[in-house]
C-alpha positions in Angstrom: 63.2 111.6 110.4 65.5 108.9 111.7 67.7 110.2 114.5 69.9 108.7 117.3 68.7 109.2 120.9 71.4 111.8 121.7 70.6 113.7 118.5 66.9 113.7 119.4 67.6 114.9 122.9 69.9 117.7 121.6 67.2 118.9 119.1 64.6 119.0 121.9 67.0 120.8 124.2 67.9 123.5 121.6 64.3 124.1 120.7 63.3 124.5 124.3 66.3 126.5 125.4 66.8 128.8 122.4 63.2 129.3 121.1 61.1 128.3 124.0 59.2 125.5 122.1 58.0 122.5 123.9 58.3 119.4 121.7 55.8 116.6 121.9 57.5 113.4 120.8 55.8 110.9 118.5 57.6 107.7 118.0 56.7 106.3 114.6 58.7 103.1 115.0 61.3 101.6 112.6 59.2 98.7 111.1 58.7 98.9 107.4 56.7 95.8 106.3 57.2 96.5 102.6 61.0 96.3 102.8 62.9 93.1 102.4 66.4 93.0 104.0 69.2 90.7 102.8 72.9 90.2 103.5 75.2 89.0 100.8 78.6 87.7 102.1 81.3 88.0 99.5 85.0 88.8 99.1 86.6 92.2 98.4 87.6 91.0 94.9 84.0 89.9 94.1 82.1 93.0 95.3 81.8 94.6 91.9 80.6 91.4 90.2 78.1 90.9 93.1 76.7 94.4 92.3 76.4 93.7 88.6 74.7 90.4 89.3 72.2 92.0 91.7 71.4 94.7 89.1 70.9 92.1 86.4 68.4 90.3 88.5 66.8 93.0 90.7 66.9 96.2 88.7 63.9 97.3 86.7 63.6 100.4 84.5 60.4 101.5 86.4 62.3 102.0 89.6 65.5 103.7 90.9 68.5 102.3 92.8 70.7 103.9 95.4 74.1 102.2 96.2 75.8 103.5 99.3 79.6 103.5 99.6 81.9 104.4 102.5 84.4 106.4 100.5 84.1 109.1 97.8 86.6 107.3 95.5 84.4 104.1 95.7 81.3 106.0 94.4 83.2 107.3 91.4 84.8 104.0 90.6 81.6 102.1 90.9 79.6 104.7 88.8 82.3 104.4 86.1 82.0 100.6 86.2 78.2 100.7 85.8 78.4 103.3 83.0 80.8 101.0 81.1 78.3 98.2 81.6 75.6 100.3 79.9 73.8 101.6 83.0 72.9 105.3 83.5 74.6 105.9 86.8 76.2 108.8 88.6 78.4 109.3 91.6 77.4 111.7 94.4 79.5 112.8 97.4 80.2 115.9 99.5 83.3 116.7 97.4 81.2 117.8 94.4 80.5 121.5 93.8 77.0 122.6 95.0 75.7 123.2 91.4 76.7 119.7 90.3 75.1 118.1 93.4 71.9 120.0 92.8 71.9 118.9 89.1 72.4 115.3 90.0 69.7 115.3 92.7 67.2 116.9 90.3 68.0 114.4 87.6 67.6 111.5 90.0 64.2 112.9 91.2 63.0 113.2 87.6 64.2 109.7 86.7 66.9 110.8 84.2 69.5 109.2 86.4 68.1 105.9 87.7 71.2 104.7 89.6 73.1 106.8 92.2 76.4 105.6 93.8 76.7 107.8 96.9 78.2 108.3 100.2 75.9 109.2 103.1 76.0 112.8 101.9 73.1 111.7 99.6 69.7 111.5 101.1 68.9 114.6 103.1 65.8 116.2 101.6 65.5 113.4 98.9 62.0 112.0 98.9 61.6 109.8 95.9 58.8 107.3 96.0 60.0 104.6 93.5 63.4 103.6 94.9 63.0 99.9 94.6 66.5 98.9 95.6 69.0 100.2 98.1 72.4 98.4 98.2 75.1 99.0 100.7 78.5 98.4 99.0 80.1 98.9 102.5 78.7 98.4 105.9 77.5 101.8 107.4 78.9 103.4 110.5 76.0 102.5 112.8 72.6 100.7 112.9 70.9 104.0 112.9 72.7 105.1 109.7 71.7 101.8 108.1 68.0 102.2 108.9 68.0 105.8 107.7 69.8 104.9 104.4 67.8 101.7 103.8 64.7 103.7 104.5 65.1 105.6 101.2 63.5 102.5 99.6 59.8 101.9 99.1 58.5 105.3 100.1 55.4 104.6 98.0 54.6 101.7 100.4 55.2 99.1 97.6 57.7 96.3 97.9 61.4 97.2 97.9 64.7 95.5 98.7 67.6 96.6 100.9 70.7 94.5 100.4 73.9 94.7 102.4 77.1 93.4 100.7 79.4 92.1 103.5 83.1 91.3 103.7 85.3 90.7 106.8 87.5 93.5 105.6 84.6 96.0 105.7 84.5 95.8 109.5 88.2 96.9 109.7 87.6 99.7 107.2 84.6 101.0 109.2 86.5 100.9 112.5 89.3 102.8 110.8 86.9 105.5 109.5 85.2 105.8 112.8 88.5 106.2 114.7 90.0 108.8 112.5 86.8 110.9 112.4 86.4 110.9 116.2 87.1 114.3 117.8 89.4 113.9 120.9 89.6 116.0 124.1 93.3 116.6 123.2 92.3 118.2 119.9 89.7 120.4 121.5 92.2 121.5 124.2 94.8 122.3 121.5 92.4 124.4 119.5 91.3 126.3 122.7 95.0 126.9 123.3 95.3 128.3 119.8 92.3 130.5 120.2 93.6 132.1 123.4 97.1 132.6 121.8 95.6 134.2 118.7 93.4 136.5 120.7 96.4 138.1 122.5 94.2 139.3 125.3 91.6 140.9 123.0 87.9 140.2 123.6 87.1 139.6 119.9 88.9 137.3 117.4 88.4 136.7 113.7 90.3 133.9 112.0 89.7 131.0 109.7 89.9 127.3 110.6 93.2 127.0 108.7 94.7 130.0 110.6 93.7 128.4 113.9 95.4 125.2 112.9 98.5 127.0 111.9 99.0 128.8 115.2 102.5 127.9 116.5 101.2 126.7 119.9 98.7 124.2 118.3 100.3 120.8 118.3 98.1 119.3 115.5 99.0 118.5 111.9 96.2 119.5 109.4 97.6 117.0 106.9 97.1 114.1 109.4 93.6 115.2 110.6 90.7 113.6 108.7 88.4 116.3 107.5 90.2 119.0 109.6 87.9 121.9 108.7 84.8 120.0 110.0 86.6 118.9 113.1 87.7 122.4 114.0 84.2 123.7 113.5 82.8 120.9 115.7 85.3 121.6 118.4 84.4 125.3 118.4 80.7 124.4 118.8 81.6 122.2 121.8 83.7 125.0 123.3 80.8 127.4 122.9 78.4 125.0 124.6 80.9 124.6 127.4 81.0 128.4 127.9 84.6 128.9 126.8 83.7 131.3 123.9 80.8 132.9 122.1 80.5 132.9 118.4 79.3 135.9 116.5 78.4 136.5 112.9 80.8 135.2 110.3 83.1 137.8 108.7 83.2 136.8 105.1 85.2 138.5 102.3 85.0 137.4 98.7 87.3 138.2 95.8 85.9 137.2 92.4 88.0 137.3 89.3 89.7 135.3 86.5 93.2 135.2 85.2 94.1 137.6 82.4 97.1 135.5 81.3 96.9 132.3 79.2 99.4 130.3 81.1 102.1 130.4 83.9 104.8 131.2 81.3 103.0 134.4 80.3 102.3 135.2 83.9 106.0 134.9 84.8 107.0 137.2 82.0 104.5 139.8 83.2 105.5 139.5 86.9 109.2 139.7 86.0 108.5 143.1 84.3 107.1 144.5 87.6 109.1 145.9 90.5 108.2 143.1 93.0 110.2 141.6 95.8 111.1 137.9 95.6 108.4 137.1 98.3 105.7 139.0 96.3 106.7 137.1 93.1 106.3 133.8 94.9 102.9 134.7 96.3 101.6 135.9 92.9 102.9 132.8 91.1 101.5 130.4 93.8 98.0 132.0 93.4 98.0 131.8 89.6 99.4 128.2 89.7 96.6 127.1 92.1 93.9 128.8 89.9 95.2 127.4 86.6 95.7 123.9 87.9 92.1 123.7 89.2 90.0 125.3 86.5 86.7 123.6 87.5 83.6 125.6 86.5 81.8 127.4 89.4 84.4 126.2 91.9 86.1 128.7 94.1 89.0 128.7 96.5 89.0 129.2 100.2 91.7 131.7 101.3 92.9 128.9 103.6 93.7 126.8 100.5 96.1 129.5 99.2 97.3 130.8 102.6 98.9 127.4 103.4 101.7 128.2 100.9 104.9 129.1 102.8 105.3 132.5 100.9 102.3 133.9 102.9 104.0 133.5 106.2 104.6 136.9 107.8 107.8 138.8 106.9 109.5 141.3 109.3 108.0 144.2 107.4 104.4 143.1 107.7 101.9 143.7 110.5 101.4 141.2 113.3 97.6 141.9 113.1 97.3 140.7 109.5 96.6 137.0 109.0 97.7 134.7 106.2 94.2 134.8 104.7 94.1 138.6 104.8 97.5 138.6 103.0 95.9 136.4 100.3 93.1 138.9 99.8 95.5 141.8 99.7 97.7 140.0 97.1 94.6 139.3 94.9 93.7 143.0 95.0 97.3 143.9 94.0 97.3 141.4 91.2 94.0 142.9 89.8 95.5 146.4 89.9 98.5 145.2 87.8 96.3 143.5 85.2 97.0 139.8 86.0 93.4 139.2 87.3 90.1 140.4 86.0 88.2 141.6 89.1 84.6 141.2 88.0 81.6 139.7 89.6 80.4 136.8 87.4 76.8 135.8 88.0 74.8 133.0 86.3 71.0 133.0 86.5 68.8 130.1 85.4 65.2 130.9 84.5 62.7 128.1 85.4 59.8 128.3 83.0 56.7 126.2 82.4 57.4 123.9 85.3 55.7 123.4 88.7 58.0 125.7 90.7 58.7 128.4 88.1 60.9 131.4 88.6 57.8 133.7 88.5 56.1 131.7 91.3 59.3 131.8 93.3 59.5 135.6 92.9 55.9 135.9 94.1 56.6 133.8 97.1 59.7 135.8 98.0 57.8 139.1 97.7 55.0 137.7 99.9 57.6 136.6 102.5 59.2 140.1 102.5 55.8 141.7 103.1 55.1 139.3 106.0 58.5 139.9 107.4 58.0 143.7 107.4 54.6 143.2 109.1 56.3 141.1 111.8 58.8 143.9 112.4 56.1 146.5 112.7 54.2 144.3 115.3 57.5 143.6 117.2 58.4 147.3 117.7 55.5 149.6 116.5 57.0 152.7 118.3 60.5 152.3 116.8 61.6 155.4 114.9 63.0 155.3 111.3 66.6 156.0 112.3 66.8 153.8 115.4 68.3 150.3 115.5 66.1 147.3 116.3 67.5 144.1 117.8 65.5 141.0 116.9 65.7 137.3 117.6 65.8 135.6 114.1 64.6 132.3 115.5 61.5 134.0 117.0 60.8 135.9 113.8 61.1 132.7 111.8 58.5 131.1 114.1 56.1 134.0 113.6 56.5 133.6 109.8 55.5 130.0 110.0 51.8 129.6 109.0 49.6 128.5 111.9 47.9 126.0 109.5 48.4 124.7 106.0 48.6 127.3 103.4 46.2 127.1 100.4 49.2 126.2 98.1 50.5 123.7 100.6 53.8 125.6 101.1 55.8 125.6 104.3 58.4 128.3 105.0 61.7 127.4 106.5 
């Protein structure tokens, strides 16, 4: 894998400190003699035409193409342009729902989608041997990123091309993206201040990233922070490494249901017939409006998305210990009891049959892993009684479950 020096050192440090594994480094080098690199200067207004011209000359049906863009919107616009020109192309970025991303990746691997327009969210775990052309629609954030992304080409050791489309404006765009995504010391300090304020002297604290951002002592605007959720999580990781806090297991609550009303007008009629306060009515309507305006299949909501509505701020009759997200969950339960939401667990299962990695084979692998896991537990604490608790280090257990050599079927557990 391609990694920056600081990332490599961090991986080695964590493996040594947390698991006790000594890593032996093997530098494979960056040279790929089968790849041809080119830079095509152009103007912002000619970028799309440059892409079309490159595809007309360089694209062959026997190979695949990956076009990297700096922004999600660019991937969608470029994919639409290529589709209108008769190409089979698809956009890929982190904003897609997991099921959609998986479907696109599988179709790309199979060759059903030969052209992918993607952000750098595309590539991890993708090992396709016949990528003949990698185009960078925008300059990447670093040389390491470029080498990693361009390295998707020519995995079969045959000739492949890596083309960078360059405009002067791209440099300014990349500097802007780098500056707004950089986590500052001030932001980390503000979030630590919010954590201490929310804890109120207690040793344990449970809250969401949105609730932390909304603490009155935190002088940060979530609307102005680029990718606020990721930045908060990154800041907490740095605070843990610095010894300011210790993270425990995530406390996750899920409410799964669907509206039992056809539209907001019917919802309002039903809500008006109930003995609800004005604040309760606002909360119920805000939840239903959010659900009905975003009816994307298999896409859920974070409680933070709903809790940001002003109606979920604490009233004088509500407990100080209840967070906005907890109020959202409580409101959802109340709505289900009154028949506005159908509180049911909807599950979808896909059976893989007559293919290499079939569902039956996966079940056998899972059962085998469970048996091996129980065996490791017995070896770890053979004297432990049935009713007693046993504390284990999951990292060490995972290492014990790794095969000492290649398995007959070539599988690797992770």
